[in-house]
C-alpha positions in Angstrom: 0.0 0.0 0.2 1.1 3.6 -0.8 0.1 6.1 1.9 0.5 9.9 1.9 0.7 11.5 5.4 0.1 15.1 6.2 1.3 16.0 9.7 4.1 13.2 9.9 6.3 15.3 12.2 4.0 15.1 15.1 3.9 12.4 17.8 1.3 10.1 15.9 2.4 10.9 12.3 6.0 10.0 13.1 5.1 6.8 14.7 2.6 5.9 12.0 5.1 6.5 9.2 7.7 4.3 11.0 5.0 1.4 11.6 3.7 1.5 8.0 7.1 1.3 6.6 8.2 -1.5 8.9 5.0 -3.4 7.5 5.9 -3.0 4.0 4.0 0.0 3.0 5.4 3.0 1.0 5.0 6.2 2.8 5.3 9.7 1.4 4.8 12.9 3.3 3.4 16.3 2.8 5.6 19.0 4.4 5.0 22.8 4.8 8.4 23.8 3.6 10.6 23.1 0.6 10.8 19.2 0.0 14.3 18.1 0.7 14.0 14.3 0.8 12.8 11.7 -1.9 9.7 10.8 0.2 8.6 14.5 0.6 6.2 16.7 -1.3 5.9 20.4 -0.4 2.4 21.8 -0.1 0.8 25.0 1.0 -2.9 24.8 2.0 -3.3 28.6 1.9 -1.5 28.9 -1.5 -0.9 26.3 -4.2 -2.6 23.5 -2.3 -1.6 19.8 -3.0 0.7 19.1 -6.0 -0.9 16.6 -8.4 2.2 14.4 -8.3 1.8 13.9 -4.5 -1.5 12.0 -5.0 -0.4 10.0 -8.1 -0.5 6.2 -7.4 -1.4 6.8 -3.7 -3.9 4.3 -2.1 -4.7 6.2 1.1 -4.2 9.7 2.7 -3.9 10.3 6.3 -4.3 13.8 7.6 -2.9 14.5 11.1 -2.2 18.2 11.3 -3.3 20.8 13.9 -1.7 22.8 16.7 -2.2 21.5 20.2 -5.6 22.3 21.7 -4.2 21.9 25.2 -1.0 23.7 24.8 -2.2 27.2 25.6 -5.1 29.3 27.0 -7.6 29.9 24.3 -7.3 33.5 23.5 -9.1 34.8 20.5 -6.1 34.6 18.4 -5.2 31.1 19.6 -8.8 29.9 18.9 -8.3 31.2 15.3 -5.2 29.4 15.0 -6.6 26.1 16.3 -9.3 26.5 13.5 -6.9 27.6 10.7 -4.4 24.8 11.4 -7.2 22.1 11.0 -10.1 23.2 8.9 -8.3 24.8 5.8 -5.7 21.9 5.3 -8.3 19.4 5.7 -10.7 21.2 3.1 -7.7 21.4 0.7 -6.7 17.8 1.1 -10.4 16.6 0.6 -11.0 18.6 -2.4 -7.7 17.3 -3.9 -8.8 13.7 -3.1 -12.2 14.2 -4.7 -10.3 14.9 -8.0 -7.9 12.0 -7.7 -7.8 8.1 -7.7 -7.3 8.0 -3.9 -9.5 5.3 -2.4 -9.2 6.0 1.3 -9.0 9.2 3.4 -8.4 9.1 7.2 -8.8 12.6 8.8 -7.8 13.4 12.2 -10.6 14.4 14.7 -11.0 14.4 18.4 -13.3 12.9 21.2 -13.9 16.6 22.0 -16.7 16.3 19.4 -19.0 15.0 22.4 -18.2 17.9 24.7 -18.9 17.2 28.4 -20.4 13.8 28.5 -20.9 13.6 32.3 -21.4 10.0 33.2 -22.8 9.1 29.8 -20.7 6.7 27.8 -20.7 8.4 24.3 -20.5 6.3 21.2 -20.2 7.2 17.5 -24.1 7.2 17.5 -24.1 10.3 19.7 -24.3 13.9 18.4 -22.0 16.6 19.1 -21.7 18.4 22.5 -21.4 22.1 23.1 -18.6 24.4 23.6 -15.7 25.8 21.6 -14.0 22.3 21.3 -17.1 20.6 20.1 -17.8 23.3 17.5 -14.3 23.1 16.2 -14.4 19.4 15.8 -17.8 19.6 14.0 -16.3 22.0 11.4 -13.1 20.1 11.3 -15.0 16.9 10.3 -17.2 18.7 7.8 -14.1 19.9 6.1 -13.2 16.3 5.2 -16.7 15.7 3.5 -15.9 16.6 0.0 -13.4 13.5 -0.3 -16.4 11.2 0.2 -17.4 11.8 -3.6 -14.5 9.5 -4.5 -12.9 7.9 -1.3 -13.9 6.0 1.8 -13.5 8.7 4.6 -12.8 7.7 8.1 -12.9 10.4 10.9 -10.5 9.5 13.6 -11.9 10.8 16.8 -8.8 10.4 19.0 -8.6 10.6 22.7 -5.8 11.9 24.7 -2.7 9.8 23.6 -0.6 8.1 26.3 3.1 7.7 25.2 6.5 7.2 26.7 7.3 10.8 25.3 5.1 13.7 24.6 1.3 13.5 24.6 -0.8 13.9 27.8 1.9 12.3 30.0 4.5 14.7 28.7 2.7 17.3 30.5 1.9 15.2 33.8 5.0 13.1 34.1 7.5 15.8 35.6 4.8 16.9 38.2 4.1 13.3 39.3 7.7 12.3 39.5 8.3 15.3 41.5 5.6 14.1 43.9 3.3 17.2 42.8 0.7 15.0 41.2 -3.0 15.1 42.4 -6.6 15.7 41.6 -7.6 18.5 39.3 -11.0 19.8 40.6 -13.0 17.1 42.4 -11.4 14.4 40.2 -14.8 12.8 39.3 -14.5 14.0 35.6 -14.0 11.0 33.3 -10.9 10.8 31.1 -10.9 8.8 27.8 -7.4 7.8 26.6 -5.5 5.6 24.3 -1.8 4.4 24.1 0.2 5.5 21.2 0.8 1.8 20.0 -3.0 1.1 20.1 -3.6 4.4 18.2 -1.1 3.4 15.4 -2.4 -0.2 15.3 -6.1 1.2 15.0 -5.1 3.6 12.2 -3.4 0.7 10.4 -6.4 -1.5 11.0 -8.7 1.2 9.4 -6.3 1.7 6.4 -6.5 -1.9 5.5 -8.0 -2.5 2.1 -10.2 -5.2 3.6 -11.8 -2.8 6.1 -15.0 -1.3 5.0 -15.4 1.0 8.1 -16.2 4.7 7.3 -17.5 7.7 9.1 -16.5 8.6 12.7 -14.5 6.1 14.7 -13.7 6.7 18.3 -9.9 6.0 18.9 -10.1 5.5 22.7 -9.4 2.6 25.1 -12.6 0.6 26.2 -12.5 1.7 29.7 -12.5 5.4 30.4 -11.6 6.3 34.1 -12.3 9.1 36.5 -9.3 11.5 36.8 -8.8 10.8 40.4 -8.3 7.1 39.7 -6.1 8.0 36.7 -3.7 10.2 38.6 -3.7 7.8 41.6 -2.9 4.9 39.2 -0.1 6.8 37.5 1.4 7.7 40.9 1.4 4.0 41.9 3.1 2.9 38.7 5.8 5.7 39.3 5.9 5.0 43.1 5.2 8.7 43.9 2.5 10.3 46.0 -0.4 12.0 44.3 -2.1 13.8 47.3 -2.4 17.3 46.1 -5.6 19.0 44.9 -5.9 21.9 42.4 -9.3 23.6 43.0 -11.4 24.0 40.0 -11.7 27.7 40.6 -7.8 28.0 40.3 -7.8 26.0 37.0 -10.5 28.2 35.5 -8.8 31.4 36.5 -5.5 30.2 34.9 -6.9 28.3 32.0 -10.3 29.8 31.1 -12.4 27.9 28.7 -9.5 25.5 27.9 -9.3 24.3 31.6 -13.3 24.2 31.9 -13.6 22.1 28.8 -10.5 19.9 28.5 -9.4 19.5 32.2 -12.7 19.9 34.3 -15.2 18.5 31.6 -15.9 15.0 31.6 -15.1 12.8 28.6 -16.4 9.3 28.8 -16.1 7.8 25.2 -16.2 4.2 24.1 -15.0 2.7 20.8 -18.0 0.8 19.6 -17.1 1.0 15.9 -13.6 -0.3 16.4 -14.5 -3.2 18.7 -17.4 -4.2 16.5 -15.1 -4.3 13.5 -12.9 -6.8 15.3 -10.1 -4.5 16.5 -8.3 -5.8 19.7 -6.7 -3.2 22.0 -3.1 -4.2 23.4 -3.6 -1.7 26.3 -7.3 -2.2 27.6 -6.6 -1.3 31.1 -5.0 1.8 32.6 -2.4 -0.2 34.5 -1.3 -1.8 31.2 -1.1 1.6 29.6 0.7 3.3 32.2 3.2 0.5 32.9 4.1 0.6 29.1 4.5 4.4 29.1 6.6 4.8 32.2 
């Protein structure tokens, strides 16, 4: 299989490119600079778009771009950057695919689509939630729609990714190792998650020519946990105490809507489409996941 990846420099994209190549696929990459390597094609979503030769002979395209939603407070300028880094590139790719022979388009999305789920276990059958992040994901997914004129389109609603490097644990690990881990707010909010190796395995599963799955797919482990249990388990794995509590009011003061939606909001999401299609997770339990990532 020949796969073109946009966003190959990120945590998921880099791991995906390596995995695909190790399993015999040919990987080419779209880069936002001058192409310097034989496997690269330069593109400019706001300018000349996707060069025709980048899509020639390609079986599948995977789009994984976008600046980090949890990296900074959501100022007006950063909200626009979050939208611009996702919606325009996705739209440009989808339009190019609609005019090509590409058969499969996997487009990044997020479990933020469901908003604050409370105690409800959200599946792909649920509609969107409310808030900035949910609205962003709705528009992000809509940008991929034109590709469906020609290709099978899969929307990768990814939960926070657990990895030995980067991702959610890249932010939490220093504090926990220093003995400064603890609950955020009351800790009862649910956290959905997926390990990097299961994320990559799921994407490869969805890329397979024998797979007919299309539409939204939740890339999240089968057992979401409450944040208090998550941080307690992580402390146990690292043999560090997690007794501190950061009040919700302090988080909202510092992080604004980002903290309210991403840290204090509940995300209980389950992967019905993946499991019904026969995918098997390597890391089904949090202990398995955190032991692998430590």
